[in-house]
C-alpha positions as CSV (number, residue, x, y, z in Angstrom):
1,X,-28.0,-25.2,27.1
2,X,-30.4,-22.3,27.0
3,X,-31.4,-20.7,23.7
4,X,-32.0,-17.3,25.4
5,X,-29.5,-14.8,24.1
6,X,-29.8,-12.7,27.2
7,X,-28.7,-15.6,29.4
8,X,-25.6,-16.1,27.2
9,X,-24.6,-12.4,27.1
10,X,-22.4,-12.6,30.3
11,X,-20.4,-15.4,28.8
12,X,-19.8,-13.4,25.6
13,X,-18.7,-10.5,27.6
14,X,-16.2,-12.7,29.5
15,X,-14.8,-13.9,26.2
16,X,-14.4,-10.4,24.8
17,X,-12.7,-9.3,27.9
18,X,-10.1,-12.0,27.3
19,X,-9.7,-10.7,23.8
20,X,-9.3,-7.1,25.0
21,X,-6.5,-8.0,27.3
22,X,-4.5,-9.7,24.4
23,X,-5.1,-6.9,21.9
24,X,-4.1,-4.1,24.3
25,X,-1.0,-5.8,25.7
26,X,0.7,-7.5,22.7
27,X,2.2,-6.0,19.6
28,X,0.9,-7.4,16.3
29,X,4.0,-9.7,16.0
30,X,4.6,-11.9,13.0
31,X,2.4,-11.2,10.0
32,X,1.0,-14.2,8.1
33,X,-0.1,-13.6,4.5
34,X,-3.5,-15.1,3.7
35,X,-3.8,-13.7,0.2
36,X,-3.3,-10.6,-1.9
37,X,-3.0,-7.8,0.7
38,X,-4.9,-10.0,3.2
39,X,-3.1,-10.9,6.4
40,X,-3.4,-11.9,10.0
41,X,-1.2,-11.0,13.0
42,X,0.0,-13.2,15.9
43,X,-2.6,-11.4,18.0
44,X,-5.4,-12.5,15.6
45,X,-4.5,-16.1,16.2
46,X,-3.9,-15.7,19.9
47,X,-7.2,-14.1,20.4
48,X,-9.1,-16.7,18.4
49,X,-7.4,-19.6,20.4
50,X,-8.2,-18.0,23.7
51,X,-11.8,-17.1,22.9
52,X,-12.4,-20.5,21.3
53,X,-11.0,-22.3,24.4
54,X,-13.0,-20.2,26.8
55,X,-16.3,-20.6,25.0
56,X,-15.6,-24.3,24.6
57,X,-15.5,-24.7,28.4
58,X,-18.4,-22.4,29.1
59,X,-20.8,-23.5,26.3
60,X,-19.6,-26.9,25.1
61,X,-22.8,-27.6,23.2
62,X,-22.5,-24.4,21.0
63,X,-20.6,-24.6,17.7
64,X,-17.8,-22.1,16.9
65,X,-16.7,-20.3,13.8
66,X,-13.6,-18.2,13.7
67,X,-12.2,-16.1,10.9
68,X,-8.8,-17.6,11.2
69,X,-9.4,-21.2,12.2
70,X,-12.8,-21.9,10.6
71,X,-15.4,-24.1,12.2
72,X,-14.9,-26.5,15.1
73,X,-15.8,-30.2,14.9
74,X,-19.4,-29.7,16.0
75,X,-22.1,-30.6,13.4
76,X,-25.8,-30.1,13.2
77,X,-28.1,-27.2,13.6
78,X,-28.5,-24.9,16.6
79,X,-26.5,-22.1,18.0
80,X,-23.0,-21.0,16.8
81,X,-20.5,-18.5,18.1
82,X,-19.0,-16.4,15.3
83,X,-15.7,-14.5,16.0
84,X,-13.6,-12.0,14.3
85,X,-10.6,-11.8,16.6
86,X,-9.3,-8.5,15.3
87,X,-11.7,-6.7,13.0
88,X,-9.6,-4.1,11.2
89,X,-6.4,-6.0,11.2
90,X,-4.7,-3.6,8.8
91,X,-5.6,-0.7,11.1
92,X,-4.2,-2.6,14.0
93,X,-0.9,-3.4,12.2
94,X,-0.5,0.3,11.4
95,X,-1.3,1.5,15.0
96,X,-4.6,3.0,14.1
97,X,-7.2,2.6,17.0
98,X,-10.1,1.7,14.6
99,X,-10.1,-2.0,15.3
100,X,-11.6,-4.5,17.8
101,X,-13.0,-7.9,18.6
102,X,-16.4,-8.9,17.2
103,X,-18.3,-11.9,18.7
104,X,-21.8,-12.9,17.7
105,X,-24.2,-15.7,18.6
106,X,-26.1,-17.0,15.6
107,X,-29.2,-19.2,15.5
108,X,-29.8,-20.6,12.0
109,X,-29.0,-17.7,9.7
110,X,-29.9,-14.9,12.2
111,X,-27.6,-13.2,14.7
112,X,-29.3,-13.0,18.1
113,X,-26.5,-11.6,20.2
114,X,-23.5,-9.4,19.5
115,X,-20.6,-8.0,21.5
116,X,-18.1,-5.6,19.9
117,X,-15.2,-4.2,21.9
118,X,-13.1,-1.4,20.5
119,X,-10.3,-1.5,23.1
120,X,-8.3,1.5,22.0
121,X,-11.4,3.7,22.0
122,X,-12.8,2.4,25.3
123,X,-16.0,1.4,23.7
124,X,-17.9,-1.9,24.5
125,X,-21.1,-2.5,22.5
126,X,-23.5,-5.3,23.3
127,X,-27.0,-6.4,22.3
128,X,-29.2,-9.4,22.7
129,X,-32.3,-10.1,20.6
130,X,-35.3,-8.2,22.0
131,X,-33.3,-6.5,24.8
132,X,-31.9,-3.4,23.1
133,X,-28.3,-2.3,22.5
134,X,-25.8,-0.7,24.9
135,X,-22.5,1.2,24.8
136,X,-20.5,0.7,28.0
137,X,-23.8,-0.4,29.7
138,X,-25.8,2.6,28.6
139,X,-28.7,2.3,26.0
140,X,-28.0,3.6,22.5
141,X,-30.2,4.5,19.6
142,X,-29.6,4.9,15.9
143,X,-29.8,8.4,14.5
144,X,-32.8,10.0,12.9
145,X,-31.4,11.5,9.6
146,X,-34.3,12.1,7.3
147,X,-32.5,13.2,4.2
148,X,-29.4,12.1,2.3
149,X,-28.1,15.7,2.3
150,X,-27.7,15.5,6.1
151,X,-26.4,12.0,6.3
152,X,-22.9,10.8,7.1
153,X,-22.4,7.5,5.4
154,X,-19.6,4.9,5.6
155,X,-18.6,2.4,2.9
156,X,-16.9,-0.9,3.2
157,X,-13.3,-1.6,2.1
158,X,-12.6,-2.0,-1.6
159,X,-12.0,-5.6,-2.7
160,X,-8.5,-7.1,-3.0
161,X,-7.4,-10.4,-4.4
162,X,-8.6,-12.3,-7.4
163,X,-11.3,-10.5,-9.4
164,X,-10.8,-7.3,-7.3
165,X,-10.9,-5.0,-10.4
166,X,-14.3,-6.4,-11.5
167,X,-15.8,-6.4,-8.0
168,X,-14.6,-2.8,-7.3
169,X,-16.5,-1.4,-10.2
170,X,-19.8,-1.6,-8.2
171,X,-18.0,-0.2,-5.1
172,X,-16.6,2.7,-7.1
173,X,-20.0,3.4,-8.6
174,X,-21.7,3.3,-5.2
175,X,-19.1,5.7,-3.8
176,X,-19.6,8.1,-6.7
177,X,-23.4,8.0,-6.4
178,X,-23.3,8.6,-2.6
179,X,-20.8,11.4,-2.9
180,X,-23.2,13.3,-5.2
181,X,-26.0,13.2,-2.6
182,X,-24.9,12.6,1.0
183,X,-23.2,15.1,3.4
184,X,-20.0,13.1,3.6
185,X,-18.6,9.6,3.0
186,X,-16.2,7.8,5.3
187,X,-14.2,4.5,5.1
188,X,-13.1,3.2,8.5
189,X,-11.6,-0.2,7.5
190,X,-13.7,-2.2,10.0
191,X,-17.1,-3.6,9.4
192,X,-17.7,-3.8,13.1
193,X,-17.1,0.0,13.5
194,X,-19.3,0.7,10.4
195,X,-22.2,-1.1,12.1
196,X,-21.9,0.0,15.7
197,X,-21.4,3.7,14.7
198,X,-24.7,3.5,12.9
199,X,-26.2,1.9,16.0
200,X,-24.8,4.7,18.2
201,X,-25.9,7.5,15.8
202,X,-22.4,8.6,15.0
203,X,-23.1,7.8,11.4
204,X,-26.4,7.5,9.6
205,X,-25.8,4.6,7.3
206,X,-23.2,2.1,6.1
207,X,-23.0,0.3,2.8
208,X,-20.9,-2.9,2.3
209,X,-21.0,-5.1,-0.7
210,X,-19.9,-8.0,1.4
211,X,-21.3,-10.2,4.3
212,X,-18.8,-12.5,5.9
213,X,-20.5,-13.5,9.1
214,X,-17.4,-12.9,11.4
215,X,-17.3,-9.3,10.0
216,X,-21.0,-8.4,10.2
217,X,-23.1,-10.7,12.5
218,X,-22.4,-9.0,15.8
219,X,-22.7,-5.5,14.4
220,X,-25.9,-6.4,12.6
221,X,-27.7,-7.4,15.8
222,X,-26.4,-4.4,17.7
223,X,-27.6,-2.0,14.9
224,X,-31.0,-3.7,14.7
225,X,-31.5,-3.6,18.5
226,X,-30.6,0.1,18.4
227,X,-33.3,0.8,15.9
228,X,-31.4,0.9,12.6
229,X,-32.8,-1.0,9.7
230,X,-30.4,-3.7,8.3
231,X,-31.0,-5.2,4.9
232,X,-29.5,-6.9,1.9
233,X,-28.8,-4.8,-1.2
234,X,-32.4,-5.5,-2.5
235,X,-34.0,-4.4,0.7
236,X,-34.8,-7.8,2.1
237,X,-34.1,-8.5,5.8
238,X,-30.4,-9.1,6.4
239,X,-29.3,-12.7,7.3
240,X,-25.9,-14.4,7.3
241,X,-26.8,-15.5,3.8
242,X,-27.2,-12.0,2.4
243,X,-24.8,-10.9,-0.3
244,X,-24.4,-7.3,1.0
245,X,-24.9,-5.4,4.3
246,X,-26.8,-2.1,4.5
247,X,-27.6,-0.5,7.8
248,X,-29.3,2.9,8.0
249,X,-31.5,5.2,9.9
250,X,-35.1,4.3,9.0
251,X,-35.8,7.6,7.3
252,X,-33.1,7.3,4.7
253,X,-32.9,3.5,4.1
254,X,-35.1,3.5,0.9
255,X,-32.9,6.2,-0.7
256,X,-29.7,4.3,0.3
257,X,-31.0,1.1,-1.2
258,X,-32.0,2.8,-4.4
259,X,-28.6,4.4,-4.9
260,X,-26.6,1.3,-4.0
261,X,-28.8,-1.1,-6.0
262,X,-28.7,1.2,-9.0
263,X,-24.9,1.4,-8.9
264,X,-24.5,-2.3,-8.9
265,X,-27.0,-2.7,-11.7
266,X,-25.2,-0.1,-13.8
267,X,-21.9,-2.1,-13.6
268,X,-23.4,-5.6,-14.1
């Protein structure tokens, strides 16, 4: 099995095409509660099964991690596929088009390949380490905002479940600090969209105080390959072990980190 991300990109695109077909032709179906205001649809499970099976046949030596089913039985180091079958499940349930499938290939704690398909928007993003990022086959590049006052910034969802009130104090503080400085703030309800829209230059930065690999891994490599800088909250390079996810145009990254880091410190 090759370790070259570019060689495995066609297989990832095959898998995501299978997911696209399921997402666009099936209703959400039965909703399964996973926790407080956290749920999965029949489509989430169907997509994960289909993609897991396809990748198992095409790349049997590569481990697999899915949001709904967890890890497969493989052990050891090496490559791992990481899948969010429907990123933005709540949007999908409500008929909002801001949702899609997010598939990454991870080596160690670093994403080296990412494919994100937003089927209701007709947008297919892809990137392999060292090979740039594309939207529907065309190269994309992150925006060039140089000041916060001209920046459109998205923020991640607020927390739900146990400890949500405590965890949301920092999120509220970050929102407030950004609102005082940036041109506008948006919340899209999908980490994949947060990251690929930074990659495409639709937005100038995103700030998420979370880093679940199925949510972020694919988008991180796409954003990086498009020229965005992606870091943890303290400005260190982003990995699957990071505690937060910040992606931004290079010109405003230091200011975004300062505002976000200061907000978390003020609520600690």
